[in-house]
C-alpha positions as CSV (number, residue, x, y, z in Angstrom):
1,X,22.9,-0.6,-4.9
2,X,19.6,1.4,-4.6
3,X,19.9,1.3,-0.8
4,X,21.2,4.5,-0.6
5,X,19.3,7.7,0.6
6,X,17.4,8.9,-2.5
7,X,17.7,12.8,-3.3
8,X,15.3,14.6,-1.3
9,X,12.8,16.2,-3.8
10,X,12.6,19.9,-3.4
11,X,10.3,22.1,-5.7
12,X,12.0,23.0,-8.9
13,X,10.8,23.8,-12.5
14,X,13.3,21.3,-13.7
15,X,11.8,18.3,-12.1
16,X,8.8,16.4,-13.5
17,X,5.6,16.5,-11.0
18,X,4.2,13.3,-9.9
19,X,0.9,12.2,-8.3
20,X,1.1,8.9,-6.6
21,X,-2.0,6.5,-6.1
22,X,-2.1,3.5,-4.2
23,X,1.2,4.7,-2.7
24,X,1.8,2.0,0.0
25,X,5.3,2.2,1.6
26,X,6.3,4.1,-1.5
27,X,8.6,1.7,-3.4
28,X,7.8,2.8,-6.7
29,X,7.8,6.5,-5.8
30,X,11.3,5.8,-4.4
31,X,12.3,4.3,-7.5
32,X,11.0,7.5,-9.6
33,X,12.6,9.8,-7.0
34,X,15.9,7.8,-7.3
35,X,16.1,9.1,-10.9
36,X,16.7,12.6,-9.3
37,X,14.3,14.1,-12.1
38,X,10.7,13.5,-10.4
39,X,9.0,15.3,-7.8
40,X,6.4,13.4,-5.8
41,X,3.9,16.2,-5.1
42,X,1.0,14.4,-3.8
43,X,-0.1,10.7,-2.9
44,X,-3.4,9.1,-2.0
45,X,-3.3,5.9,0.3
46,X,-6.2,4.6,2.2
47,X,-4.3,2.6,5.0
48,X,-3.4,4.8,8.0
49,X,-0.3,2.7,8.9
50,X,1.0,3.2,5.5
51,X,0.2,6.8,5.6
52,X,2.2,6.9,8.8
53,X,5.1,5.5,7.4
54,X,5.0,8.0,4.7
55,X,4.7,10.8,7.1
56,X,7.7,9.5,9.2
57,X,10.1,9.4,6.2
58,X,8.9,12.8,5.2
59,X,9.8,14.1,8.4
60,X,13.3,12.6,8.1
61,X,13.7,14.5,4.7
62,X,13.4,11.6,2.5
63,X,10.6,13.0,0.7
64,X,9.4,16.5,-0.1
65,X,8.4,18.6,2.8
66,X,5.5,20.0,0.4
67,X,4.2,16.4,-0.4
68,X,0.6,16.3,0.1
69,X,-0.7,13.2,1.9
70,X,-4.3,12.0,1.4
71,X,-5.0,9.3,3.8
72,X,-8.4,8.4,2.0
73,X,-9.9,5.5,-0.1
74,X,-9.5,6.4,-3.7
75,X,-13.3,5.9,-4.2
76,X,-14.2,8.6,-1.9
77,X,-11.8,11.4,-3.2
78,X,-12.0,13.5,-6.3
79,X,-9.2,14.5,-8.8
80,X,-9.9,18.0,-8.5
81,X,-9.4,17.8,-4.6
82,X,-5.8,16.4,-5.3
83,X,-5.1,19.0,-8.3
84,X,-6.2,21.9,-6.0
85,X,-4.0,20.8,-3.0
86,X,-0.8,21.3,-5.4
87,X,-2.1,24.4,-7.1
88,X,-2.3,22.5,-10.6
89,X,-4.9,22.5,-13.3
90,X,-5.8,19.4,-15.5
91,X,-3.1,18.7,-17.9
92,X,-0.5,20.3,-16.1
93,X,0.7,16.8,-14.1
94,X,3.6,14.9,-15.7
95,X,3.0,11.6,-14.3
96,X,0.3,9.8,-12.2
97,X,2.0,6.4,-10.9
98,X,0.6,3.8,-8.8
99,X,-0.1,0.0,-8.4
100,X,-3.8,-0.7,-7.7
101,X,-4.4,-3.9,-5.3
102,X,-3.7,-6.9,-7.7
103,X,-5.2,-10.0,-5.9
104,X,-8.1,-10.3,-8.4
105,X,-5.7,-10.6,-11.2
106,X,-3.3,-13.0,-9.8
107,X,-2.7,-16.4,-11.2
108,X,-1.9,-17.8,-7.8
109,X,-5.6,-17.7,-6.8
110,X,-8.9,-18.2,-8.3
111,X,-9.5,-15.4,-10.7
112,X,-12.7,-13.4,-10.1
113,X,-15.1,-12.2,-12.7
114,X,-15.2,-8.7,-13.9
115,X,-18.7,-8.2,-15.9
116,X,-18.3,-4.5,-14.9
117,X,-14.7,-3.6,-14.9
118,X,-15.8,-0.1,-13.8
119,X,-16.1,-1.3,-10.3
120,X,-12.7,-2.3,-10.0
121,X,-9.7,-0.1,-8.5
122,X,-8.1,0.0,-12.1
123,X,-11.1,2.0,-13.3
124,X,-10.7,4.3,-10.3
125,X,-7.3,4.9,-11.4
126,X,-8.6,5.5,-15.1
127,X,-11.0,8.0,-13.3
128,X,-7.9,10.1,-12.3
129,X,-6.5,9.8,-15.5
130,X,-9.7,11.3,-17.2
131,X,-9.9,14.1,-15.1
132,X,-6.2,14.9,-14.5
133,X,-5.2,14.3,-17.9
134,X,-1.5,13.7,-17.1
135,X,1.3,13.8,-19.6
136,X,2.0,10.2,-18.8
137,X,0.8,7.5,-16.4
138,X,2.5,4.4,-14.8
139,X,0.7,1.2,-13.4
140,X,2.5,-1.7,-11.8
141,X,0.8,-5.0,-11.3
142,X,0.9,-8.7,-11.1
143,X,1.7,-10.6,-14.4
144,X,-1.7,-12.1,-14.3
145,X,-3.3,-8.7,-15.3
146,X,-2.1,-9.1,-19.0
147,X,-3.9,-12.5,-19.5
148,X,-6.8,-11.7,-17.3
149,X,-10.3,-12.1,-18.9
150,X,-13.4,-9.9,-18.3
151,X,-15.3,-13.1,-17.7
152,X,-14.1,-16.0,-16.1
153,X,-15.0,-19.3,-18.0
154,X,-14.5,-22.4,-15.5
155,X,-11.9,-25.1,-16.9
156,X,-14.4,-27.7,-17.2
157,X,-16.7,-25.7,-19.6
158,X,-14.1,-24.5,-22.2
159,X,-14.0,-25.5,-25.5
160,X,-11.0,-27.9,-25.2
161,X,-13.3,-29.7,-22.9
162,X,-16.3,-29.7,-25.3
163,X,-17.6,-26.3,-24.3
164,X,-18.9,-23.8,-26.5
165,X,-16.2,-21.1,-28.0
166,X,-15.1,-18.4,-25.7
167,X,-16.8,-15.2,-26.2
168,X,-14.7,-12.3,-26.6
169,X,-14.9,-10.9,-22.8
170,X,-14.0,-14.6,-22.0
171,X,-10.7,-14.6,-24.0
172,X,-7.2,-13.9,-22.4
173,X,-6.5,-10.5,-22.3
174,X,-9.7,-9.2,-22.8
175,X,-9.6,-7.0,-19.6
176,X,-6.5,-5.1,-20.4
177,X,-8.0,-4.6,-24.1
178,X,-11.1,-3.1,-22.5
179,X,-8.8,-0.7,-20.6
180,X,-7.2,0.5,-23.5
181,X,-10.6,1.0,-25.2
182,X,-11.6,3.1,-22.4
183,X,-8.5,5.1,-22.4
184,X,-9.1,5.8,-25.9
185,X,-12.4,7.1,-25.2
186,X,-11.1,9.9,-23.0
187,X,-12.3,13.2,-24.3
188,X,-9.5,15.5,-25.9
189,X,-6.7,13.0,-25.2
190,X,-6.8,9.6,-26.4
191,X,-4.1,7.7,-24.4
192,X,-2.0,5.0,-25.9
193,X,-1.0,2.1,-23.7
194,X,2.1,0.2,-23.8
195,X,2.3,-3.1,-21.5
196,X,5.4,-4.8,-20.5
197,X,6.0,-8.2,-18.5
198,X,9.1,-7.8,-17.0
199,X,11.4,-9.4,-14.1
200,X,13.0,-7.1,-11.6
201,X,15.9,-9.6,-11.2
202,X,16.7,-8.9,-14.8
203,X,17.5,-5.3,-14.1
204,X,19.6,-5.6,-11.1
205,X,17.5,-6.4,-8.2
206,X,18.4,-9.3,-5.9
207,X,14.9,-10.8,-6.2
208,X,13.0,-12.9,-8.8
209,X,9.9,-10.8,-9.1
210,X,7.8,-10.9,-12.2
211,X,5.6,-7.9,-12.7
212,X,3.6,-6.0,-15.4
213,X,4.1,-2.5,-16.1
214,X,1.8,-0.2,-18.0
215,X,3.0,3.1,-19.4
216,X,0.6,5.2,-21.1
217,X,0.8,8.8,-22.7
218,X,-1.4,11.4,-24.6
219,X,1.0,12.1,-27.3
220,X,0.7,8.8,-29.2
221,X,4.5,8.2,-28.1
222,X,5.4,4.6,-28.7
223,X,7.2,3.5,-25.7
224,X,10.2,0.9,-25.4
225,X,11.4,-0.7,-22.4
226,X,14.8,-1.7,-22.3
227,X,16.0,-5.2,-22.8
228,X,17.5,-6.9,-19.6
229,X,20.7,-5.8,-18.3
230,X,21.4,-8.8,-15.9
231,X,21.1,-12.8,-16.3
232,X,22.4,-15.8,-15.3
233,X,26.5,-15.9,-15.3
234,X,26.2,-19.0,-17.3
235,X,23.5,-18.2,-19.8
236,X,25.0,-17.9,-23.2
237,X,28.5,-17.5,-21.6
238,X,27.3,-14.0,-20.0
239,X,25.9,-12.7,-23.4
240,X,23.0,-12.3,-25.2
241,X,21.9,-11.2,-28.6
242,X,19.5,-8.2,-28.7
243,X,16.3,-7.7,-31.1
244,X,18.9,-6.3,-33.4
245,X,21.2,-9.2,-33.4
246,X,23.9,-7.3,-31.5
247,X,25.7,-9.1,-28.8
248,X,25.6,-7.3,-25.5
249,X,27.2,-8.3,-22.2
250,X,24.9,-9.1,-19.4
251,X,26.0,-8.5,-15.8
252,X,25.4,-11.2,-13.3
253,X,22.1,-11.6,-11.6
254,X,22.4,-9.8,-8.1
255,X,22.1,-12.5,-5.2
256,X,20.9,-12.5,-1.8
257,X,24.6,-12.2,-0.4
258,X,24.6,-8.7,-2.4
259,X,21.4,-7.7,-0.6
260,X,22.0,-8.6,3.0
261,X,25.5,-10.2,3.2
262,X,26.9,-7.1,5.1
263,X,23.8,-6.5,7.0
264,X,24.3,-6.3,11.0
265,X,21.3,-6.0,13.3
266,X,21.6,-5.8,17.0
267,X,17.9,-5.6,17.5
268,X,15.9,-6.9,14.4
269,X,12.1,-6.7,13.9
270,X,11.0,-10.2,12.9
271,X,8.2,-12.3,12.5
272,X,9.9,-15.8,13.2
273,X,9.0,-19.5,12.7
274,X,7.4,-21.5,15.3
275,X,9.3,-24.3,17.0
276,X,7.7,-26.8,15.0
277,X,8.6,-25.1,11.7
278,X,12.3,-24.4,13.0
279,X,12.5,-28.3,13.8
280,X,12.0,-29.2,10.0
281,X,13.9,-26.4,8.7
282,X,16.8,-27.2,11.0
283,X,17.4,-30.3,8.8
284,X,17.4,-28.5,5.3
285,X,20.8,-27.2,4.3
286,X,21.5,-23.8,2.6
287,X,19.7,-23.4,-0.8
288,X,17.5,-26.6,-0.4
289,X,13.8,-27.2,0.7
290,X,11.5,-30.2,1.8
291,X,13.5,-32.8,-0.6
292,X,16.3,-32.7,1.9
293,X,14.0,-34.3,4.5
294,X,13.3,-38.0,4.6
295,X,10.2,-39.4,2.8
296,X,8.7,-39.8,6.3
297,X,9.3,-36.5,7.5
298,X,8.1,-34.9,4.2
299,X,4.8,-36.6,4.5
300,X,4.4,-35.9,8.2
301,X,5.1,-32.2,7.8
302,X,3.4,-31.5,4.5
303,X,0.4,-33.4,4.6
304,X,-1.8,-33.6,1.5
305,X,0.7,-30.9,-0.2
306,X,2.9,-33.9,-0.5
307,X,0.8,-35.6,-3.0
308,X,0.7,-32.6,-5.5
309,X,2.4,-32.5,-8.6
310,X,3.7,-29.0,-8.6
311,X,4.0,-25.9,-6.5
312,X,6.1,-27.3,-4.0
313,X,9.5,-25.6,-4.2
314,X,8.7,-23.1,-1.3
315,X,7.9,-25.8,1.3
316,X,10.6,-25.8,4.1
317,X,13.0,-23.7,2.0
318,X,16.2,-22.3,3.3
319,X,17.3,-19.6,1.0
320,X,20.8,-19.5,-0.9
321,X,23.4,-16.8,-0.5
322,X,24.5,-17.4,-3.9
323,X,21.1,-17.1,-5.9
324,X,18.6,-14.1,-6.0
325,X,15.9,-14.3,-3.5
326,X,12.4,-15.7,-4.5
327,X,9.6,-13.2,-4.6
328,X,8.9,-12.0,-1.3
329,X,5.4,-12.6,0.1
330,X,3.7,-10.5,2.8
331,X,5.0,-12.8,5.6
332,X,8.3,-15.0,5.4
333,X,6.9,-17.8,7.7
334,X,4.3,-19.7,5.8
335,X,5.6,-23.3,5.6
336,X,4.7,-23.7,1.6
337,X,6.4,-20.4,0.9
338,X,9.2,-20.1,3.6
339,X,12.0,-17.6,3.4
340,X,14.3,-19.0,5.8
341,X,17.8,-17.2,6.4
342,X,20.7,-19.3,4.4
343,X,22.7,-20.0,7.6
344,X,20.6,-19.4,10.6
345,X,17.3,-21.1,11.5
346,X,15.0,-18.1,11.4
347,X,12.8,-15.9,8.9
348,X,14.3,-13.1,7.1
349,X,14.2,-9.9,9.2
350,X,12.2,-6.8,8.3
351,X,15.4,-5.0,7.4
352,X,16.6,-7.8,5.1
353,X,13.2,-7.7,3.6
354,X,13.7,-4.2,2.8
355,X,17.2,-4.7,1.4
356,X,15.7,-7.2,-0.8
357,X,13.2,-4.7,-2.2
358,X,16.0,-2.0,-2.2
359,X,14.7,0.5,0.1
360,X,17.2,2.8,1.6
361,X,18.5,1.8,4.9
362,X,17.3,5.0,6.4
363,X,13.6,4.4,5.4
364,X,11.5,3.4,8.3
365,X,8.2,1.5,8.5
366,X,5.1,1.9,11.1
367,X,3.0,-0.6,12.7
368,X,2.8,-3.9,14.1
369,X,5.3,-6.3,13.0
370,X,3.0,-8.0,10.3
371,X,1.7,-4.6,9.1
372,X,5.5,-3.7,8.4
373,X,6.2,-6.8,6.7
374,X,3.4,-6.5,4.4
375,X,4.5,-2.9,3.5
376,X,7.6,-4.1,2.4
377,X,6.3,-7.4,0.8
378,X,3.6,-5.7,-1.3
379,X,5.9,-3.0,-2.5
380,X,6.7,-2.2,-6.0
381,X,10.6,-3.2,-6.0
382,X,12.5,0.3,-6.0
383,X,14.6,-0.9,-8.8
384,X,11.6,-1.3,-11.3
385,X,10.4,2.1,-10.4
386,X,13.8,3.6,-11.2
387,X,14.1,1.8,-14.6
388,X,10.4,2.8,-15.5
389,X,11.1,6.3,-14.6
390,X,14.2,6.7,-16.8
391,X,12.0,5.5,-19.5
392,X,9.4,7.9,-19.3
393,X,11.9,10.8,-18.6
394,X,13.4,10.0,-21.8
395,X,10.0,10.2,-23.5
396,X,9.2,13.4,-21.7
397,X,12.5,15.1,-22.5
398,X,12.1,14.1,-26.2
399,X,8.6,15.6,-26.2
400,X,9.9,18.9,-24.5
401,X,12.3,19.4,-27.7
402,X,8.9,19.2,-29.7
403,X,7.0,21.5,-27.7
404,X,4.7,18.8,-26.6
405,X,3.7,18.4,-30.3
406,X,2.0,14.8,-30.4
407,X,3.3,12.4,-32.6
408,X,1.2,11.0,-35.7
409,X,-1.4,8.7,-34.4
410,X,-0.5,5.0,-35.1
411,X,-3.9,3.9,-35.1
412,X,-3.8,1.0,-32.7
413,X,-3.4,2.2,-29.0
414,X,-2.1,-0.7,-27.4
415,X,1.3,-2.9,-27.6
416,X,1.8,-5.9,-25.2
417,X,5.4,-7.5,-24.9
418,X,6.9,-9.7,-22.6
419,X,10.6,-9.2,-21.9
420,X,12.4,-12.5,-20.7
421,X,10.0,-12.1,-17.7
422,X,9.8,-15.7,-16.5
423,X,12.8,-17.0,-15.0
424,X,13.0,-20.5,-14.1
425,X,13.9,-21.6,-10.8
426,X,12.6,-25.2,-10.6
427,X,16.0,-26.6,-11.6
428,X,17.9,-25.0,-8.8
429,X,16.7,-27.7,-6.6
430,X,17.6,-31.2,-7.4
431,X,17.3,-34.2,-5.4
432,X,17.6,-32.4,-2.0
433,X,20.6,-30.2,-3.2
434,X,21.0,-26.6,-4.8
435,X,22.5,-26.4,-8.2
436,X,23.7,-22.9,-8.6
437,X,23.0,-21.5,-12.0
438,X,23.1,-24.9,-13.7
439,X,20.8,-25.8,-16.7
440,X,18.9,-22.3,-16.5
441,X,17.2,-21.0,-19.6
């Protein structure tokens, strides 16, 4: 498990230097640090409580004592200020990493309109790339970012319903292509962009969490992300064929039991369900959801949501020890996305949340209970940070052997690839019962 204390980053010529943006609780940064080859030298985060968490863990020796912490809105700080604080110049930083707030790109809500993308936080990230000129950059975000359009066309006005053909900036993916186009315009360092849709559970995380990773570089290096290492124990008899038609063993997905089964807490931090919610959850067996209630109880407790045709699997959900955890939310207590303990009638505790995200047990969080949950729920899974870091390290080491000589320019500067990112869970709940790893494809 990644829940071990990450190696403390000490200044070393052998470590690649990282500037962290939108650092949050530093899940992505801890993943990079777990490789043992990255040193986080500066971070920018505007939320005071997040910065207090970073400072606390720095004092505990879990981060470099020389880490420069900027508690500031990225819009109000210049890249030069950050570079000056660490004694580096443009072009000398190995990696910029971060996950800009993702709500505008989420497919879970109403998508916004981006007639001027330069006003978004992703373009603030681009500003730092332009001025710092890192060798590589890493961006983590929601899956909806890859299909987002610059301008949203209401469904009722789309061509399939009689509307005019979509304009270029209304087409799915136009947002990412605009970002890649602007990357190519950076003076002196045209950046290539490789985009990957992945799922943390496929790489050994005990959580189903579909994310997008952008890996960019200024050497025309074409980056490849590894194929999944984990999967359903019954899928293809535990084997799969790679793109090269080779058969490769898959390790079984990590489960909630793997993450929290041995955890003992005397005084846990918890945001718990109300008595009303516990009344209904008490009637739900392990691994099931609202379908285990009587029809009368379903209608009574769910209201109009009962009549919906989809999106109901999280209602009155009690987790299963024998399955991966669903995607963590900022709070576990919403009735429609409940994260109830498998055997106890309570929500997951904060430390259980942190275990599922694979934060080390020594890592502490600061703030009110809701703020602590938000820090963990919004974090990048530590596992994904580690896997992405290993990919980037491989590229950096190869470029070092080339004396940083760029590769031939392939022309097109963007690649988009989905790597078995969507994991179907709908079939895990049938007729009020849990079907563990049955009929999953």
